[in-house]
Each structure stands twice: as structure tokens, then as C-alpha cells.
C-alpha positions, 0 to 999 in steps of 0.5 A: 765252114761257110755260107755261099749262094748257089745259082742254077737254071731249071730244064725250062731255063728258069733261074733259081738260087739258094743259100748253102751252109757248107761245113765239116762236123766234129767227126770230120764229115762234110755236110751241105744244107740248103736254105731259101733265105740267106738269114736262115742259112746264116742262123744255121751256120752260127748254130752249127759252128757252136755245136761243132766246137762243143762236139754236140752236133748231129747232122740231119742226114744222119739223124733218125726220128724220136719214134725210130730211136724209141723202137731201137731202145725198146729192142735193146731193153727187151734183149737185156731181159728186163721184166715184162711188166716194165717193158710194157710200161716203157712201150706205153710211154712211147706209144701213148705220150712220146710218139703222138707229141714228138715222134716225128721229130728228128733227134738232131732237132731236139733242144732243151727248150723243145723238151721243156715244151714237151713237158708242158704239153704232158702236164695237160695230159696227166699227173706229175708222176706220169710226166716224170716217168715219161721224161725218164723214158725219153732220157733213156731213149736219147742215151741209147741213141747217143751210145749208137752215135745217132745223137751227140747230146741228151737234152732230156737228161739236161732238162731233168738235171735242171729240174733237180737243181731248181728247188722251185720246180720240185715238190717235197714228198709228203712224209708217211704218217702213222694212222694215215699211211701206216697202220697203228700198232693198235690197229694191227693188234685188232686185225690179228685178233680177228684172224680166226678160221682156217685157210690161208687168211691168217698165215698170209696176213701174219706173214705180210705183217711181220716180214714186210714182204712186197706183194710180188714176193708174197705171191712168189714165196715157196715152201722151199724158201721157209725154214720153220726149224730155224724160224727164218724166211728167204726171199729168192723169187717173186711173181709179176703181174703176169703170174710169171715167177722170176728173180726178185726186184733187185740183188738186194731184194734177196734176203733172209728175214727172221720169223716170229713164233706166231708166224711160224706156228701159223705157217706150220698149220697152213702147210698141212692144209695148203693145196699141192702145186708144182711150183711149191708156192706157199699161197697158191691161187687157182690151178696152182698159179700165183695168187692175184693181187686183186684176190689178196686185196679183196678176199684177205686184206680189206675184209680183215680190216673191216672185221677189225673195225679199221675203216674209213668214214665211209665204212670201207677198209681204211688202208687200200693197198697191201703196201701199208703192211710193208710200211708197218713192218718198217715202223715196227723194226724202227720203233723203240723196244719200250713201245713194242718195236725192235729198235733196229739200226737203219742198216739192219732195217734196210736189209730187212726191207731189201732196199737197194741203198740205205739212202732209200730207207732213210728217205722213206722212213728216217723220220720214224726213228725216235729222237734221243732226249737231248734236253739234258745235253742242251742244258749242260752246253748252255751252262758251259757256254755262259761260264766261258 
């Protein structure tokens, strides 16, 4: 590895000179890079020497741009069969944020400070949640490129790791609150009391309240997945936002949930009136397709709240999204029996919700578990301590 001066003459006989960085990378391949100034060549020489020793150097001649790497990544994700809506989200990250800002940059030129600058520019465009998602996509792009041998290190992953370690750069998520994010038992009782009349209105909301199914799982629910004789419901498929029926969100999303007699009775009545559809959906929309989320919110969920007086100060429905009912189901599973809950262990709650890990359940709902009355134990410990 060296820096040397090269001189030559043009066709017109004019003298020219440049400085060449001549080196062999960690793969044993020789590379030449030319610079006009000796200072630039020496700086590059020092940088390459460090990276080659660390095994993280990628020659510019072998490097592709971030956009090119992103396209390769999208093709690999599509080939892996990921959900269409997820793929569209990845494509938006690439087309709307990554390509306009750093798409023309070669992978070999990426550094942690470069990614930090990119992150700062993203913050001027959108929310912290958007920034987090785009950086995750960039990290996945570089991981894919790394697997292909197109880049030696994933600087975006290094940047994200530093963010997690730096407590001053992270924000603690607000805990879910009963009465703000989670409907109270009194509010749910008021809503149930007003669920009169025919149609799917009553069976749909009772199922949502007392099973904790995600909206996509409710939309994809089939009669074949409900055993009314055994009072249980099986989650085996879901409907995405394109109305395509497919496997649930994850392997752990496939689960069995016991049904209350009230829910079973409502479903029995609805089964007699449910429009026939080829997919055998419990709550079909128009033409037998899965019901849309907008219809669920506007026709079922919001009117039910308003009818029950569960409203915000402006008179609108207090809880905008249907996910509030999933939160209620989780809290109902957790609450003490004395308070009308099921008082289930956290591992059982995880299974009922279809969470990928018990940590996810604990992070989301752990603060809702009732504390034991440890006053007597503390008093006894105090007396024992003072006696010794």
C-alpha cells in the first residue's frame, strides 16, 4: 500500500501529474485511486489502511449506489413473499425518503456520521416514528448489500445501536391509560347495553370486545374458525388492507380463544342471517369481500360509542381506532376477578393476544397487572431488621 506521484504527457505534449493510492484490500484484490492533490491521496491512504486492517473496506469500483442496493433489497423481500402492504411501505421509504436524499451516494462512501446527517434531515420531514422506520429500512438495505458482498459494514445498524445505548436520544413510550387509551369497564358496559337491533352490529362488536382480535383478524374470520359447540374461536387467517386473505401476522398469531356465552349466542343468531359468501367470512363486506376497516370504524365502532355516551368533549366518539377494544380485552384478561376481570397470568395473556414474545406483552401491558398488598410484609421485615 503506497502513495506515489504519476506524471505523463497529453497528446498535445502538455505535462500532467496526479497522485495514486495503490493498495490491496482484505480480499487480496489490487486497487488504484487517483487524486489531484497529495494531501487528498494521503488522507485516503490512511483511511483505506485502517479499514482494510479492520476488514470493512469496500472499493469504490465495486460499490453500487444506495438506490441500486435498495432495488435489490425490494426484489429479495418480494421473492421472500412478504405481505403486499409491508412491501409497499418499504417502497415508500425508498422512493420518498432514501432516494431523494442519499440515493446517488455509493455504499462505500457511507459512514456513521453520514447516516447521522441523513437522520437529521429526515427529522425536518416527519415524525420520530417515520424516522425510525426509514432508518430501519436503510439498515435492512445495507444488511442485504452486505450479504451480497457489496459493502463490508452496515453503518446504519451501528447508528441505530448507538441510539439505543444513548438514553438521552431515546424517549420512553407513554404507558397506556384506562379511560384515555383503554375503554373503562363502565364504558364497555354502556356500549354493550346499546347494542340492540339486527345485523352484524352486535355480534361484531361483542366478538371484538371479548376476543381481542386485531381488525385484520376480524375481517378475515371464517365460520370454519368458530366452534360454537365448544365455545372457542381459532385465529387462522387475516385480511390485509388490499382485502387479500392470508396467514396471520406471525406464527404466534395463530391461536385459540375461548368465547363467552353472550358472544356465542350473538354469533349463533348472526349465523342464520349472515349473507352467504364463497370465503365463508363471518363478517363479509359487499360482494362477499372482507369488510373494510373504514366501514368498521364509521358504521360500527363510532356510532356505538356515541349511542352509549362514550364521547369526547367535541361530541365525537372518544376512542378513534378499533385497537382500543384489543387494549380493553388485554386489560380484562389482566384485571382481578374481584373487579370483574379474568386475572390471567402474563404468559396466558400473551397467548390470548397472539404476541410474538412475553416481553412484548409485558412492555405493553405490564403496568396494568395489580400490585400485591405488600404492606404487611414490609412491616414484618422492618421489625425483624430492627430486632437484629
